[in-house]
C-alpha positions as CSV (number, residue, x, y, z in Angstrom):
1,M,-12.2,-4.4,15.7
2,I,-8.9,-2.7,16.4
3,G,-6.8,-1.6,13.5
4,C,-3.8,0.5,12.5
5,H,-3.2,3.0,9.7
6,A,-0.6,1.6,7.3
7,S,1.4,4.9,7.5
8,V,2.7,3.8,10.9
9,W,4.9,1.3,9.0
10,T,5.8,2.8,5.6
11,G,5.4,5.9,3.4
12,T,5.4,4.0,0.2
13,F,2.8,1.4,-1.0
14,D,4.7,-0.4,-3.7
15,D,5.0,-4.2,-3.2
16,E,7.7,-4.0,-0.6
17,G,5.8,-1.2,1.3
18,L,2.6,-3.3,1.3
19,R,4.5,-6.3,2.7
20,T,6.1,-4.1,5.4
21,A,2.7,-2.6,6.4
22,F,0.8,-5.9,6.6
23,R,3.6,-7.6,8.5
24,G,4.0,-4.8,11.0
25,T,0.2,-4.4,11.6
26,A,-0.2,-8.1,12.3
27,E,2.9,-8.5,14.4
28,A,1.7,-5.6,16.6
29,G,-1.5,-7.6,17.3
30,F,-4.0,-5.5,15.2
31,E,-6.9,-7.1,13.4
32,L,-7.4,-4.5,10.6
33,I,-5.2,-2.4,8.4
34,E,-6.3,0.9,6.9
35,L,-4.6,1.7,3.6
36,P,-4.1,5.3,2.4
37,M,-5.5,4.9,-1.1
38,F,-4.7,8.2,-2.7
39,A,-3.7,6.5,-6.0
40,P,-6.1,3.6,-6.8
41,R,-5.1,3.1,-10.4
42,G,-2.2,0.7,-10.5
43,W,-2.8,-0.6,-7.0
44,N,-1.5,-4.2,-6.7
45,V,-4.9,-5.8,-5.8
46,G,-3.6,-9.3,-6.0
47,L,-0.7,-8.8,-3.6
48,T,-2.9,-6.9,-1.2
49,R,-5.5,-9.6,-1.1
50,S,-2.9,-12.3,-0.6
51,L,-1.3,-10.4,2.2
52,A,-4.7,-9.8,3.9
53,E,-5.3,-13.5,3.8
54,E,-1.8,-14.4,4.9
55,Y,-1.9,-12.2,8.0
56,G,-5.6,-12.5,8.7
57,L,-6.3,-8.8,8.5
58,A,-9.5,-7.0,7.6
59,V,-9.0,-4.1,5.2
60,T,-10.3,-0.5,5.0
61,A,-9.0,2.6,3.2
62,S,-8.9,6.3,3.7
63,L,-7.9,9.3,1.7
64,G,-8.3,13.1,1.4
65,L,-9.3,14.8,-1.8
66,T,-7.1,17.3,-3.7
67,D,-8.4,20.4,-5.5
68,D,-8.4,18.7,-8.9
69,V,-10.8,15.9,-7.7
70,N,-12.9,18.0,-5.3
71,I,-16.5,16.8,-5.3
72,S,-17.5,20.0,-3.5
73,S,-16.3,22.2,-6.3
74,A,-18.4,24.8,-8.0
75,D,-16.9,23.5,-11.3
76,T,-18.9,20.5,-12.5
77,A,-16.0,19.1,-14.4
78,V,-13.9,18.9,-11.2
79,V,-16.8,17.2,-9.4
80,S,-17.0,14.7,-12.2
81,R,-13.3,14.0,-11.9
82,G,-13.7,13.6,-8.2
83,E,-16.6,11.1,-8.6
84,A,-14.5,9.1,-11.1
85,H,-11.6,9.1,-8.7
86,L,-13.6,7.9,-5.7
87,T,-15.4,5.4,-7.9
88,A,-12.1,3.9,-8.8
89,V,-11.2,3.7,-5.1
90,L,-14.5,1.9,-4.4
91,E,-13.9,-0.6,-7.1
92,V,-10.4,-1.4,-5.8
93,L,-11.8,-1.8,-2.3
94,H,-14.5,-4.1,-3.6
95,D,-11.8,-6.3,-5.2
96,L,-10.0,-6.3,-1.8
97,G,-13.1,-7.3,0.1
98,A,-12.8,-4.1,2.1
99,S,-15.6,-2.8,4.4
100,H,-15.1,1.0,4.5
101,L,-13.8,4.0,2.7
102,C,-13.3,6.9,5.1
103,G,-11.5,10.2,5.5
104,V,-11.9,13.6,3.9
105,V,-13.8,12.2,0.9
106,Y,-16.1,15.2,0.7
107,G,-13.6,18.0,-0.1
108,P,-10.0,19.0,-0.5
109,M,-7.8,18.2,2.6
110,R,-5.9,21.5,3.1
111,K,-6.1,24.9,4.8
112,H,-8.7,27.1,3.3
113,S,-8.9,30.9,3.3
114,R,-12.7,31.2,3.4
115,P,-15.8,29.2,4.4
116,A,-17.3,26.7,2.0
117,T,-20.3,28.2,0.1
118,E,-23.8,26.6,0.3
119,A,-23.5,25.7,-3.4
120,E,-20.2,23.9,-2.7
121,V,-21.6,22.0,0.2
122,R,-24.7,21.0,-1.9
123,A,-22.4,19.8,-4.7
124,G,-20.5,17.6,-2.4
125,Q,-23.7,16.1,-0.9
126,D,-25.2,15.5,-4.3
127,A,-22.0,13.7,-5.4
128,L,-22.0,11.6,-2.2
129,R,-25.6,10.5,-2.8
130,R,-24.5,9.1,-6.2
131,L,-21.3,7.6,-4.8
132,A,-23.3,6.1,-1.9
133,R,-25.4,4.2,-4.4
134,R,-22.3,2.8,-6.1
135,A,-20.7,2.0,-2.8
136,D,-23.9,0.2,-1.7
137,D,-23.8,-2.0,-4.8
138,L,-20.2,-2.9,-3.9
139,G,-20.9,-3.6,-0.2
140,I,-18.9,-0.7,1.1
141,R,-19.7,1.9,3.7
142,L,-18.5,5.5,3.7
143,G,-17.2,7.4,6.7
144,L,-17.0,11.2,6.5
145,E,-14.1,12.2,8.7
146,I,-14.6,15.3,10.9
147,V,-11.3,17.1,10.9
148,N,-9.9,20.4,12.2
149,R,-10.2,23.8,10.7
150,Y,-6.8,23.7,9.1
151,E,-7.7,20.6,7.0
152,T,-11.2,21.4,5.8
153,N,-13.7,24.2,5.8
154,I,-16.8,21.9,5.6
155,L,-16.9,19.5,8.6
156,N,-15.1,20.4,11.8
157,T,-17.4,19.1,14.5
158,A,-19.5,16.0,15.1
159,A,-22.6,18.2,15.1
160,Q,-21.8,19.5,11.7
161,G,-21.1,16.0,10.5
162,L,-24.4,14.7,11.8
163,R,-26.4,17.4,10.0
164,Y,-24.4,16.9,6.8
165,V,-25.0,13.1,6.8
166,D,-28.7,13.6,7.6
167,E,-29.0,15.8,4.5
168,V,-27.1,13.2,2.3
169,G,-29.7,10.7,3.5
170,A,-27.9,7.5,2.5
171,D,-27.9,4.5,4.9
172,N,-24.3,3.6,4.1
173,V,-22.9,7.1,4.8
174,G,-21.9,8.0,8.3
175,V,-19.7,10.1,10.6
176,H,-16.0,9.3,11.1
177,L,-14.7,10.7,14.4
178,D,-10.9,11.2,15.1
179,T,-9.7,12.0,18.6
180,Y,-6.8,14.1,17.3
181,H,-9.2,16.5,15.5
182,M,-11.8,16.3,18.3
183,N,-9.2,17.4,20.8
184,I,-8.8,20.6,18.7
185,E,-12.4,21.4,17.8
186,E,-14.8,19.9,20.4
187,S,-15.6,21.1,23.9
188,G,-15.1,17.5,25.2
189,L,-14.7,13.9,23.9
190,F,-17.8,12.3,25.5
191,A,-20.8,14.3,24.3
192,P,-19.9,14.4,20.6
193,V,-19.9,10.6,20.5
194,L,-23.4,10.6,22.0
195,D,-24.5,13.2,19.5
196,A,-23.1,11.3,16.5
197,A,-24.1,7.8,17.8
198,R,-26.9,7.0,15.3
199,H,-24.6,7.7,12.4
200,L,-21.2,6.8,13.9
201,E,-19.5,4.7,11.2
202,Y,-15.7,4.8,12.0
203,V,-13.2,5.9,14.6
204,H,-9.6,7.1,14.5
205,V,-7.6,7.1,17.7
206,G,-4.7,9.6,17.7
207,E,-2.9,11.6,20.3
208,S,-2.9,15.5,20.5
209,H,0.7,15.6,19.0
210,R,0.2,12.5,16.8
211,G,2.8,10.6,18.9
212,Y,2.5,7.9,21.6
213,L,-0.9,7.4,23.0
214,G,-1.3,8.7,26.6
215,T,1.5,11.2,26.4
216,G,-0.6,14.2,25.2
217,T,-3.8,15.9,26.2
218,V,-6.5,13.7,24.6
219,D,-9.0,12.5,27.2
220,F,-9.1,8.8,26.0
221,P,-11.0,7.4,29.0
222,S,-14.0,9.8,28.3
223,F,-13.9,8.9,24.6
224,F,-13.9,5.2,25.1
225,R,-16.5,5.4,27.9
226,A,-18.7,7.2,25.3
227,L,-18.1,4.5,22.7
228,R,-19.2,1.8,25.2
229,H,-22.2,3.9,26.3
230,V,-23.5,4.1,22.7
231,G,-22.7,0.5,21.9
232,Y,-20.3,1.3,19.1
233,D,-18.9,-1.9,17.5
234,G,-17.2,-0.5,14.4
235,P,-13.5,-0.2,13.5
236,I,-11.2,1.6,16.0
237,V,-8.1,2.5,14.1
238,F,-4.8,3.9,15.5
239,E,-3.4,6.7,13.4
240,S,0.0,8.5,13.8
241,F,2.4,10.2,11.5
242,S,6.1,10.9,11.4
243,S,8.1,12.4,8.6
244,A,10.7,9.7,9.3
245,V,8.2,7.3,7.7
246,V,5.3,9.1,5.9
247,D,5.4,10.2,2.3
248,P,6.9,13.8,2.1
249,Q,3.8,15.2,0.3
250,L,1.5,13.9,3.0
251,T,3.9,15.2,5.7
252,G,3.5,18.7,4.2
253,T,-0.3,18.4,4.0
254,L,-0.6,17.3,7.6
255,G,2.0,19.7,8.9
256,I,4.3,17.0,10.4
257,W,7.2,19.4,11.2
258,R,8.6,17.5,14.2
259,N,8.9,13.8,14.8
260,L,7.7,12.3,18.0
261,W,8.7,8.8,16.9
262,R,10.9,7.0,14.5
263,D,10.3,3.3,15.4
264,G,6.9,2.4,14.0
265,A,7.1,-1.2,15.4
266,D,7.5,0.1,19.0
267,L,4.8,2.8,18.5
268,G,2.4,0.3,17.0
269,R,2.8,-2.3,19.8
270,H,2.3,0.5,22.4
271,A,-0.8,1.8,20.7
272,H,-2.3,-1.7,20.4
273,D,-1.7,-2.4,24.1
274,Y,-2.9,1.0,25.1
275,I,-6.2,0.7,23.2
276,R,-6.8,-2.8,24.5
277,N,-6.1,-1.7,28.1
278,V,-8.4,1.3,27.9
279,L,-11.2,-0.8,26.4
280,R,-10.8,-3.3,29.2
281,A,-10.8,-0.6,31.8
282,V,-14.0,0.9,30.4
283,E,-15.6,-2.6,30.5
284,T,-15.0,-2.7,34.2
285,V,-17.2,0.3,34.8
286,D,-20.2,-2.1,34.6
287,L,-18.9,-3.7,37.7
288,H,-19.0,-0.5,39.8
């Protein structure tokens, strides 16, 4: 299933922002919308459900934690707040009929000045085991996004993610790969997919500069060949950011200091067609 991150269309998720995001995602030809659910309390569940039904879109959500809700904190009170925050997200997603919660849900998404300690990593894994049980009750799967060194000090490579997920040991917790981050941290885009295959839960497709697909340095043919090789059939979601659209706080967190696009509709249509075309090209390998 091919999807699009809602931030391609809007930086605000009030009622009008939701309408804009769903309409744009559907009109570009996508089958799934990924919602950035940083603030679950007060989310308009009724409108979101009706828009998903109106446009025939599946729903997932992603987020990154902040320091005050960090489940990998050495402070048990902070861990408790983090679990409560993520539980609130899971409950909203259940009400929306969503399938996945993904992203940096294991620690704060920001630049760190030191490595994570063993105690911090264990705290996050313990919290995820508890959250996984609640997610399983609600029919939701968790994807732990592997991101670059400037956005986490816990999981930067597929190999690290695989070990971490193995240690969590929950059937509904897996690895979430993102080509933008892989292009920074991995030695290639084929082997990591094979390594993570048994726990590969979710995929983000993004260019090296977060702009139009095919105009940067990401080796998409190798990545999509690997996905086909391992038989991956989960969500494939386009993600891109521009400060012309994205919320200013998220712009700062992600370091979007220059804009490679201003027209989300054009970008989204191009991404949809690009992904479809690469998938089709990879399918023809079987004919060789």
